[in-house]
DRENGU-656561 format. One line per 5 residues: their letters; for each residue x, z, y of C-alpha. Coordinates in steps of 0.1 Angstrom, whole numbers. Layout:
% DRENGU-656561
A	X/Z/Y  ...
END
This chain:
% DRENGU-656561
XXXXX	-77/717/-1073  -92/740/-1046  -111/710/-1031  -124/700/-1065  -135/736/-1072
XXXXX	-152/737/-1038  -170/705/-1046  -181/719/-1080  -194/751/-1064  -212/733/-1036
XXXXX	-227/708/-1060  -239/734/-1085  -255/755/-1056  -272/724/-1042  -285/714/-1077
XXXXX	-299/750/-1083  -316/749/-1049  -331/715/-1055  -345/726/-1089  -358/758/-1073
XXXXX	-376/739/-1045  -390/711/-1066  -400/731/-1097  -399/767/-1088  -420/766/-1056
XXXXX	-451/749/-1072  -448/773/-1102  -448/803/-1078  -477/789/-1058  -497/784/-1090
XXXXX	-491/820/-1101  -497/836/-1067  -522/813/-1051  -541/799/-1081  -555/765/-1083
XXXXX	-550/747/-1050  -580/724/-1056  -613/740/-1045  -641/737/-1072  -670/753/-1051
XXXXX	-698/733/-1035  -703/731/-998  -729/759/-997  -706/783/-1015  -677/774/-991
XXXXX	-700/780/-961  -711/813/-975  -675/824/-980  -665/814/-945  -695/833/-929
XXXXX	-691/866/-946  -663/892/-939  -630/882/-955  -614/905/-980  -581/886/-979
XXXXX	-590/859/-1004  -595/831/-978  -563/840/-960  -544/839/-993  -559/805/-1002
XXXXX	-550/791/-967  -514/804/-970  -512/788/-1005  -525/755/-991  -499/756/-963
XXXXX	-473/762/-990  -485/732/-1010  -484/710/-979  -449/721/-971  -438/714/-1007
XXXXX	-453/680/-1006  -436/671/-974  -403/682/-988  -408/662/-1020  -417/631/-1000
XXXXX	-386/636/-979  -365/640/-1010  -379/608/-1025  -372/589/-993  -336/601/-993
XXXXX	-333/592/-1030  -344/556/-1021  -319/555/-993  -291/568/-1016  -298/544/-1044
XXXXX	-302/515/-1020  -269/523/-1002  -285/514/-969  -268/527/-937  -300/524/-918
XXXXX	-324/537/-944  -359/549/-941  -364/576/-915  -396/598/-915  -408/604/-879
XXXXX	-406/640/-869  -387/650/-900  -352/641/-890  -337/676/-895  -354/682/-928
XXXXX	-344/647/-940  -307/654/-930  -308/687/-949  -323/670/-980  -296/643/-977
XXXXX	-269/669/-976  -282/685/-1008  -284/652/-1026  -249/642/-1015  -235/675/-1028
XXXXX	-251/668/-1062  -238/633/-1062  -203/646/-1053  -206/670/-1083  -210/640/-1106
XXXXX	-180/622/-1089  -159/654/-1094  -168/655/-1131  -160/618/-1135  -127/622/-1117
XXXXX	-117/652/-1138  -124/634/-1171  -107/602/-1159  -77/616/-1143  -56/618/-1174
XXXXX	-62/582/-1183  -57/569/-1148  -21/581/-1141  -3/563/-1170  -20/531/-1160
XXXXX	-1/529/-1128  34/536/-1142  35/523/-1178  36/486/-1175  47/480/-1210
XXXXX	23/505/-1226  -5/489/-1247  -38/486/-1230  -61/516/-1234  -97/508/-1227
XXXXX	-130/527/-1228  -149/494/-1227  -141/458/-1234  -109/446/-1218  -113/421/-1190
XXXXX	-89/393/-1185  -73/393/-1152  -77/355/-1149  -114/354/-1157  -136/377/-1136
XXXXX	-172/381/-1147  -199/364/-1127  -229/383/-1112  -251/366/-1138  -230/380/-1166
XXXXX	-233/414/-1152  -270/411/-1150  -271/405/-1187  -257/440/-1195  -277/464/-1173
XXXXX	-271/494/-1194  -233/494/-1193  -229/513/-1161  -260/534/-1159  -246/560/-1183
XXXXX	-218/569/-1158  -195/576/-1188  -177/543/-1191  -173/535/-1155  -136/528/-1156
XXXXX	-118/502/-1177  -80/510/-1178  -64/477/-1188  -29/470/-1176  -31/434/-1189
XXXXX	-3/410/-1182  -16/383/-1159  0/353/-1144  29/360/-1120  33/394/-1137
XXXXX	2/409/-1121  -14/440/-1137  -50/450/-1131  -76/476/-1140  -114/471/-1140
XXXXX	-139/496/-1126  -176/494/-1135  -196/504/-1104  -219/534/-1108  -244/549/-1084
XXXXX	-227/565/-1054  -196/543/-1056  -182/526/-1024  -149/510/-1016  -136/539/-997
XXXXX	-142/564/-1025  -127/540/-1051  -96/536/-1029  -93/574/-1026  -97/577/-1064
XXXXX	-72/551/-1074  -47/550/-1045  -52/584/-1029  -60/569/-996  -94/556/-985
XXXXX	-77/531/-961  -65/511/-991  -100/498/-998  -89/463/-987  -68/460/-1018
XXXXX	-99/462/-1040  -119/440/-1016  -92/413/-1017  -89/414/-1055  -127/407/-1060
XXXXX	-136/376/-1040  -164/367/-1064  -183/398/-1054  -169/409/-1020  -164/393/-987
XXXXX	-133/412/-978  -152/436/-955  -167/471/-963  -193/457/-986  -220/477/-1003
XXXXX	-215/478/-1041  -241/471/-1068  -244/493/-1099  -229/473/-1128  -204/453/-1110
XXXXX	-170/452/-1127  -144/453/-1100  -107/445/-1105  -85/473/-1091  -50/460/-1085
XXXXX	-21/483/-1095  -1/499/-1067  30/480/-1078  16/446/-1068  11/433/-1034
XXXXX	-24/427/-1020  -24/391/-1030  -18/400/-1066  17/385/-1068  48/404/-1081
XXXXX	82/397/-1067  90/361/-1078  126/361/-1066  119/343/-1033  131/359/-1001
XXXXX	105/378/-982  100/392/-947  76/418/-934  56/412/-903  65/435/-874
XXXXX	46/443/-842  49/414/-818  57/388/-846  43/353/-848  50/326/-873
XXXXX	72/308/-847  91/340/-840  97/347/-877  108/311/-882  132/314/-853
XXXXX	146/347/-867  147/339/-904  150/301/-905  169/295/-873  143/272/-858
XXXXX	109/283/-844  95/248/-848  96/253/-886  67/277/-885  45/252/-904
XXXXX	68/255/-935  64/292/-934  26/287/-931  25/264/-960  45/288/-982
XXXXX	19/315/-975  -14/296/-975  -28/320/-1001  -24/348/-977  -30/332/-943
XXXXX	-63/317/-934  -53/311/-898  -17/308/-885  -28/325/-853  -38/357/-871
XXXXX	-8/376/-884  -14/412/-894  13/438/-890  28/448/-924  20/416/-942
XXXXX	49/405/-965  55/367/-962  74/345/-986  101/324/-970  103/287/-979
XXXXX	125/275/-1008  159/260/-1003  192/272/-989  181/263/-954  147/277/-959
XXXXX	130/242/-960  104/239/-987  100/209/-1009  67/221/-1023  49/190/-1035
XXXXX	16/208/-1030  20/201/-993  -2/170/-991  -5/148/-961  -39/163/-954
XXXXX	-24/198/-954  4/186/-931  -22/173/-907  -40/206/-908  -8/224/-902
XXXXX	0/202/-873  -31/210/-853  -43/245/-862  -73/258/-843  -64/272/-809
XXXXX	-95/292/-805  -93/329/-812  -126/345/-825  -139/365/-796  -163/386/-818
XXXXX	-136/408/-832  -121/439/-817  -95/424/-792  -75/456/-794  -63/445/-829
XXXXX	-43/418/-812  -10/433/-801  10/417/-772  43/402/-781  75/412/-764
XXXXX	93/388/-743  115/363/-760  110/345/-793  104/309/-796  89/288/-769
XXXXX	65/272/-794  36/294/-783  22/313/-811  -4/340/-813  2/376/-817
XXXXX	-9/398/-846  -46/398/-848  -71/411/-873  -61/417/-909  -71/391/-935
XXXXX	-83/400/-969  -48/399/-983  -23/424/-972  10/437/-987  28/470/-991
XXXXX	50/481/-963  88/477/-965  107/498/-940  127/476/-916  144/479/-883
XXXXX	124/468/-853  147/450/-828  131/430/-800  140/394/-806  155/375/-778
XXXXX	149/339/-771  144/312/-745  118/314/-718  91/290/-710  104/255/-706
XXXXX	91/224/-691  84/225/-654  67/192/-652  32/184/-663  25/153/-682
XXXXX	-10/140/-680  -27/138/-713  1/158/-729  -16/180/-754  0/208/-773
XXXXX	28/196/-796  16/186/-830  40/209/-848  30/241/-829  0/262/-833
XXXXX	-22/262/-802  -38/294/-790  -65/306/-767  -58/323/-734  -69/355/-750
XXXXX	-35/359/-766  -4/371/-748  24/346/-744  58/350/-760  75/332/-731
XXXXX	73/356/-702  105/355/-682  124/385/-670  98/396/-645  72/405/-671
XXXXX	80/438/-687  62/431/-720  90/447/-741  83/480/-724  46/477/-734
XXXXX	53/467/-770  47/503/-782  14/508/-763  -16/512/-786  -51/499/-781
XXXXX	-66/533/-773  -40/541/-746  -44/506/-732  -82/510/-731  -78/544/-714
XXXXX	-55/530/-688  -77/499/-681  -108/521/-678  -90/545/-655  -78/517/-633
XXXXX	-113/502/-631  -128/536/-622  -102/542/-594  -109/507/-580  -147/514/-579
XXXXX	-139/545/-560  -117/526/-536  -144/500/-529  -170/527/-524  -149/544/-497
XXXXX	-138/512/-479  -150/509/-443  -165/477/-430  -139/451/-420  -111/467/-441
XXXXX	-95/456/-473  -83/480/-501  -47/481/-510  -37/458/-539  -9/464/-564
XXXXX	23/443/-558  25/410/-577  51/423/-601  25/447/-617  -2/421/-623
XXXXX	12/409/-657  13/446/-667  -24/450/-661  -32/418/-678  -11/428/-709
XXXXX	-28/462/-710  -62/446/-709  -53/422/-737  -42/452/-758  -71/475/-750
XXXXX	-94/487/-777  -123/500/-756  -148/499/-785  -125/521/-806  -121/545/-777
XXXXX	-158/548/-771  -164/552/-809  -139/580/-812  -155/598/-782  -190/594/-796
XXXXX	-180/604/-831  -164/636/-819  -196/644/-800  -215/637/-832  -194/663/-851
XXXXX	-201/689/-824  -239/681/-824  -240/683/-862  -221/716/-862  -245/731/-836
XXXXX	-275/719/-855  -262/735/-887  -252/767/-869  -216/763/-878  -184/763/-858
XXXXX	-167/730/-850  -142/722/-878  -106/716/-869  -94/680/-867  -63/675/-887
XXXXX	-61/638/-876  -81/607/-870  -74/571/-881  -89/544/-859  -89/508/-871
XXXXX	-110/477/-866  -131/485/-897  -131/523/-901  -129/555/-881  -117/584/-903
XXXXX	-119/620/-892  -99/643/-914  -115/677/-910  -105/712/-921  -126/743/-925
XXXXX	-164/746/-931  -181/713/-922  -218/707/-915  -238/680/-934  -226/647/-922
XXXXX	-251/625/-903  -263/595/-922  -240/571/-904  -209/588/-918  -196/587/-954
XXXXX	-187/623/-963  -158/623/-988  -155/661/-988  -125/664/-966  -131/636/-941
XXXXX	-159/618/-924  -157/580/-925  -176/557/-901  -177/520/-908  -177/495/-880
XXXXX	-212/483/-888  -226/518/-884  -212/526/-850  -246/520/-833  -261/547/-856
XXXXX	-242/574/-837  -268/572/-810  -294/585/-834  -275/617/-842  -296/646/-830
XXXXX	-281/661/-798  -252/637/-795  -260/627/-759  -257/663/-747  -230/674/-770
XXXXX	-196/685/-755  -164/670/-767  -150/694/-792  -114/681/-792  -104/672/-756
XXXXX	-67/670/-764  -68/639/-786  -37/618/-783  -24/588/-802  9/593/-820
XXXXX	13/557/-832  3/530/-856  4/538/-893  30/519/-913  21/497/-943
XXXXX	-2/469/-949  -28/492/-963  -30/510/-929  -47/479/-914  -31/485/-880
XXXXX	-48/519/-878  -38/542/-850  -31/578/-859  -47/603/-835  -42/640/-836
XXXXX	-57/670/-818  -29/688/-800  -50/720/-798  -52/721/-836  -14/717/-838
XXXXX	-5/742/-812  31/731/-804  43/696/-811  80/689/-811  95/655/-804
XXXXX	129/650/-820  152/620/-815  172/603/-787  162/613/-752  149/578/-741
XXXXX	127/577/-772  112/611/-767  107/604/-730  88/572/-737  65/590/-762
XXXXX	58/618/-739  50/595/-710  25/577/-732  9/610/-741  7/621/-705
XXXXX	-10/589/-694  -35/590/-723  -44/626/-716  -48/618/-679  -68/586/-682
XXXXX	-90/592/-713  -128/597/-710  -123/634/-717  -97/640/-690  -120/661/-669
XXXXX	-122/687/-697  -85/697/-698  -57/709/-675  -24/690/-678  9/703/-665
XXXXX	40/681/-665  73/700/-664  102/681/-648  82/649/-641  75/643/-604
XXXXX	64/607/-606  32/606/-626  12/635/-611  14/623/-575  4/588/-586
XXXXX	-26/601/-605  -37/624/-577  -60/643/-600  -70/679/-595  -64/688/-631
XXXXX	-29/671/-634  -1/691/-619  37/690/-620  63/718/-618  99/725/-623
XXXXX	95/762/-628  87/766/-665  91/803/-664  65/806/-636  42/784/-656
XXXXX	46/805/-687  38/836/-667  5/821/-656  -4/809/-691  3/843/-705
XXXXX	-21/858/-680  -47/832/-690  -41/839/-727  -46/876/-722  -79/872/-703
XXXXX	-92/848/-730  -81/871/-758  -101/900/-742  -133/880/-738  -131/855/-767
XXXXX	-140/879/-795  -117/862/-820  -136/829/-818  -120/795/-816  -117/780/-782
XXXXX	-135/748/-794  -165/769/-805  -166/788/-772  -167/755/-753  -200/747/-770
XXXXX	-216/772/-747  -220/753/-714  -220/786/-694  -185/795/-708  -170/761/-714
XXXXX	-151/760/-681  -134/793/-687  -120/780/-719  -107/747/-706  -77/738/-728
XXXXX	-43/740/-712  -17/715/-723  20/715/-711  44/686/-716  80/698/-714
XXXXX	104/668/-711  138/686/-711  147/710/-740  137/746/-729  159/776/-732
XXXXX	157/798/-764  138/824/-744  113/798/-732  109/784/-767  101/819/-780
XXXXX	74/823/-753  60/789/-760  57/795/-797  41/829/-791  16/813/-767
XXXXX	6/784/-789  5/803/-822  -14/833/-810  -49/844/-821  -77/819/-818
XXXXX	-95/813/-785  -65/810/-761  -65/772/-760  -29/768/-749  -10/738/-762
XXXXX	25/724/-756  45/693/-764  83/697/-762  109/670/-761  135/685/-785
XXXXX	137/705/-817  117/737/-817  118/764/-844  83/773/-854  65/742/-841
XXXXX	32/734/-856  42/698/-862  72/676/-856  73/639/-847  108/628/-858
XXXXX	118/596/-840  144/575/-858  168/550/-844  151/520/-861  120/526/-839
XXXXX	99/543/-866  88/579/-867  77/605/-893  50/631/-886  60/664/-904
XXXXX	48/682/-924  23/655/-933  50/630/-941  31/601/-924  53/572/-913
XXXXX	43/557/-880  53/531/-854  53/556/-825  33/549/-793  58/548/-765
XXXXX	61/535/-730  96/523/-720  111/533/-686  108/498/-671  71/495/-679
XXXXX	65/531/-669  77/525/-634  52/496/-629  24/515/-646  29/544/-623
XXXXX	30/521/-593  -2/504/-606  -20/538/-610  -8/550/-576  -20/520/-556
XXXXX	-54/519/-573  -60/555/-563  -48/551/-527  -71/555/-497  -50/532/-476
XXXXX	-68/501/-463  -57/471/-443  -75/448/-419  -96/422/-438  -89/385/-431
XXXXX	-127/379/-429  -132/403/-400  -122/398/-364  -92/420/-355  -90/411/-318
XXXXX	-90/443/-298  -104/441/-262  -75/439/-237  -66/469/-216  -76/469/-179
XXXXX	-51/447/-161  -31/459/-131  -45/452/-97  -23/422/-92  -30/406/-126
XXXXX	-61/386/-137  -67/377/-174  -77/341/-179  -89/347/-215  -78/332/-248
XXXXX	-70/295/-250  -91/276/-275  -72/259/-303  -96/230/-304  -122/217/-281
XXXXX	-158/227/-286  -168/194/-302  -142/196/-329  -152/232/-337  -188/223/-341
XXXXX	-179/194/-364  -157/216/-385  -184/242/-388  -210/216/-397  -188/201/-424
XXXXX	-182/235/-439  -219/244/-438  -226/211/-456  -202/220/-484  -217/255/-486
XXXXX	-252/241/-490  -238/218/-518  -222/248/-534  -254/269/-533  -275/240/-546
XXXXX	-249/228/-572  -249/192/-558  -212/189/-547  -197/154/-542  -163/166/-553
XXXXX	-153/191/-580  -163/226/-568  -157/257/-588  -184/283/-584  -171/319/-589
XXXXX	-198/340/-573  -220/345/-603  -216/327/-637  -185/306/-635  -192/268/-636
XXXXX	-178/236/-623  -200/211/-604  -191/177/-590  -166/168/-617  -165/131/-628
XXXXX	-150/136/-662  -163/148/-696  -166/186/-702  -144/197/-732  -160/207/-764
XXXXX	-140/239/-767  -120/262/-745  -143/253/-715  -142/288/-701  -105/289/-702
XXXXX	-103/256/-684  -124/271/-656  -101/301/-655  -71/277/-652  -88/258/-624
XXXXX	-94/291/-605  -58/301/-610  -45/268/-596  -69/271/-566  -54/305/-558
XXXXX	-18/295/-566  -13/260/-552  21/244/-560  29/268/-588  52/259/-616
XXXXX	43/257/-653  64/288/-660  47/308/-632  13/297/-645  21/308/-681
XXXXX	34/341/-668  5/347/-645  -22/339/-672  -1/354/-700  -6/324/-723
XXXXX	18/305/-744  31/272/-732  14/252/-760  -19/268/-751  -14/261/-714
XXXXX	-6/224/-720  -36/219/-742  -60/235/-717  -44/217/-688  -50/184/-706
XXXXX	-87/193/-711  -91/204/-675  -76/172/-662  -100/151/-683  -129/173/-672
XXXXX	-121/170/-634  -118/132/-637  -108/108/-610  -119/105/-574  -135/74/-558
XXXXX	-100/61/-550  -91/62/-587  -66/91/-583  -70/121/-606  -82/154/-592
XXXXX	-54/171/-611  -24/148/-606  7/148/-628  33/174/-618  63/151/-615
XXXXX	80/175/-590  75/205/-613  48/219/-590  11/217/-599  -13/208/-572
XXXXX	-50/201/-573  -65/174/-550  -73/189/-516  -110/181/-520  -112/203/-551
XXXXX	-124/237/-539  -145/268/-548  -174/286/-533  -151/314/-523  -128/291/-504
XXXXX	-158/276/-486  -170/311/-477  -136/319/-463  -137/288/-441  -172/296/-430
XXXXX	-163/331/-418  -128/324/-406  -136/335/-371  -148/368/-385  -180/380/-401
XXXXX	-188/400/-369  -183/368/-348  -201/339/-366  -238/331/-360  -265/348/-381
XXXXX	-274/315/-398  -238/313/-411  -241/347/-427  -274/338/-443  -258/307/-458
XXXXX	-229/328/-471  -253/351/-490  -271/321/-504  -240/315/-525  -246/347/-545
XXXXX	-258/339/-580  -246/372/-595  -215/393/-596  -182/374/-594  -172/360/-628
XXXXX	-205/373/-642  -201/356/-676  -163/363/-681  -154/383/-711  -139/418/-704
XXXXX	-105/407/-717  -103/376/-694  -97/371/-657  -77/403/-653  -52/384/-632
XXXXX	-81/378/-607  -89/415/-601  -76/412/-565  -97/380/-560  -128/398/-574
XXXXX	-124/428/-551  -120/405/-521  -151/385/-529  -171/417/-534  -157/432/-502
XXXXX	-164/401/-481  -200/397/-493  -207/434/-488  -195/432/-452  -217/401/-447
XXXXX	-247/420/-461  -241/450/-439  -236/429/-408  -266/406/-414  -289/435/-421
XXXXX	-277/452/-389  -284/421/-368  -318/416/-385  -329/451/-378  -318/448/-341
XXXXX	-340/416/-340  -369/434/-357  -367/410/-388  -374/436/-416  -377/409/-443
XXXXX	-343/394/-435  -327/428/-434  -342/437/-468  -331/404/-483  -296/406/-470
XXXXX	-289/442/-483  -306/434/-516  -286/402/-521  -253/419/-513  -262/448/-537
XXXXX	-262/423/-565  -224/418/-559  -216/454/-550  -242/476/-568  -245/512/-555
XXXXX	-225/505/-523  -232/534/-498  -233/512/-467  -257/487/-482  -280/514/-495
XXXXX	-279/529/-460  -290/495/-447  -318/496/-472  -328/530/-460  -329/519/-423
XXXXX	-349/488/-433  -376/507/-453  -377/534/-426  -382/509/-399  -409/492/-421
XXXXX	-427/525/-425  -422/526/-462  -420/564/-466  -419/565/-504  -392/539/-508
XXXXX	-372/555/-480  -373/589/-498  -364/573/-531  -334/556/-517  -322/588/-500
XXXXX	-324/607/-532  -307/580/-551  -278/578/-527  -273/616/-528  -274/616/-566
XXXXX	-249/588/-568  -225/607/-546  -227/637/-568  -220/616/-599  -190/600/-583
XXXXX	-177/633/-570  -174/619/-535  -187/630/-501  -211/609/-482  -199/593/-450
XXXXX	-209/614/-420  -229/585/-406  -248/583/-438  -255/621/-437  -269/617/-401
XXXXX	-291/588/-412  -306/608/-441  -313/637/-419  -330/615/-393  -352/597/-418
XXXXX	-360/626/-440  -363/654/-414  -370/635/-382  -339/647/-363  -303/658/-367
XXXXX	-297/694/-376  -282/715/-349  -245/718/-349  -217/730/-325  -192/704/-314
END
């Protein structure tokens, strides 16, 4: 009731202000300033301007300015009225009037909310009985609408006056429909949208999909814009999203990691019977490869689960036998959750995006199903995917992994954490490559961690992470623009369709890209790009740097949304449950806080964990075993902040860039239960006056905690006091060890000798009685020249794309030249990826290939068949990809790649081969390695990519050095520029460019490159190499600065 009263007060105040500005201002100007239209002729006007003013002219000018300001405001108001009526997310924007237009939009939205509040108050009494009284006679305020006959748009157009009144917007008609379904009808009025309707009827805006799914005649299933006059069916909460009541058939709820084959294995005893399950749920499943978490599926009829449905026609059986194996790439890949190991070997996709039909949640246990591993070591030529199994694309994780792949430990990792980890690993690798000396190779993670990185990349939701970051900045920018403090964030819900920020406290007017429901700001997926247009968002600070994901919301209506909370707003979060469960949740929190984009804006201390902090090697992540000493320090910090904070919230003080660092939030993760005295001190620290910015997460029950995440034995969790049911985000111990190892290696400064560089050290001086004869040649000079000539010929073919045998080009957009077969019509990119994997892993088994690529066996076989047909046969009639009768897969030795040819060319060492060879090597560069690969692909090839980049960078540096020694400035410039395409921003290559332009006498370009290099080092937070510093001093100042040895 308090929120409704607040909306009433705000709406009435906005209405009064609008009336005053639109009507009162011109009336006041007429009374005070008179007629604004001048009636004097030009002579009289000139006479008035030339004689001394008695105040009349000034008064008239002020009145004229007032009229102009009023006209501008009215025009702005009319534009906003058009935007509001048109329901356009990218409405008309008046140049130079953005702030005024936002203010006018806020006033109008408050008035519209006043109407919605009045409608909700008058309709509340009639709405509640409609949900519970199934047998009660229908009570309508308009004509009842049959649930079996929905009105067409043309019929609605014939009754335009029905909805304009706003008084008969709702039709409450619990009419009995087929299958026992009960429905209501809502007539759309101005200001309605699916989110607000779901909040009105279901109490949760996230349930808008129920309404969208029940109105296929009008809506597409997405967050459509509504037209005034539409009569939308609103399903009752007692029915599932498809509109069917319980018909007595057994049902099962989709769990994370499920697929149709896994469910068939578990419920029907045979994973190959997934097609029966698919036929029984054709009304809910548009694609067997897309299975949303929480969907309730009907099991087939019969005691053994076999369906005798006569509706399954031969055509349907044919469709079921060969479902599409391509996954739509345009969707947010983070919605696809990797399956745990085990399950059927039939190869089925993991949960993907949610279809239009979803079902209510039914609490179930979440055991990890066990099952066979990948079978079939031999490859059969022309053996496509089995007809009774759904084929998938390589974008999906496999369900057959083997014991070495710790996917069960990653089953609880959400898309935001995965995106933070993948982004953090990429940043650490960039830093490694930047600091790598010439002729050295960065340390690579062990092979056992590669599947972990691939699985994390497949789970990652980078768009959701960036959207959450930018949306939080938009809140800070809007608050600063309105002169208000940043509101507290109760929680955020991140899904593929919506981002919902549930705010508390005074909130500023929401930017136009958000839907303001009074207590939350909602951002649709199609309005994400509008965040860039929010005034000041680029320079805004992050108001909530302690955002962590608690888990995935349960229930079909949750749409796989991840629940994010601000630890600073909670104060102290207690994790209750079994020790392994709380440890896994806390480990996931620590990694998310340490790897998120806002990690530089917090200080993280881990109590009792000595593994993660050393691996991260970050200045703001520390570990300690002395909790009492840590509390002493935090209490000193709290006292200092209390003295200087003036009672303001820490998030408001951080808006001041001069004071933000002093109020950096402190977060402590305590794994073991603290003593009662320590608990008392923690509670006092985290529940003290505003402005102290100290937060704690404790593994164990704590009296007085701000919130409790209660972990149950069935794998679920409940967030108290909100009462939200979650599938908690957790990282199991087995996976945690490999993630920590992965993080540690990618941040290491250790390098190893590179295979493309000569490592022969000059021999020491021999004793007086010994004479070195030198190194024996492995081949005679003629054979060496012939070998080099053959390699150079292949390199020329690779650069020109005229290979005689299949050659895979990786340095740039990936393509295959020299193949004699027919390119496939689909999955061509995945076939190229398979070919690259086989070139890098000759003689691998089918199981190793499926594990390395993280694909299902059915997908692998289908794509192998396509690749075999694409490569074709050689001149001798033998296929370039022979059958694997021995169980090991080999490509024909003549099948190669430009990277392999480059390795052969520089086998003696980049510093040893002739200059012409280095030139030929750089001619292979057509872009960055795997330039056209999707971000979620080729993660298994990260080591390969870094080696290609490192080798070509060394070639560029060496060739530029030789060219400068020979005085060939053009060759030096070409070499460094060509290598910078592969390794952009590399310090040594930029130094080569500086030397080149300095030697060429290009002063302006030399100065620009020096400034660019220094600025890049500041951005990366790294020191320049001493040799680079000397170079910049020489070219900028003419000499080295004086220094003592």
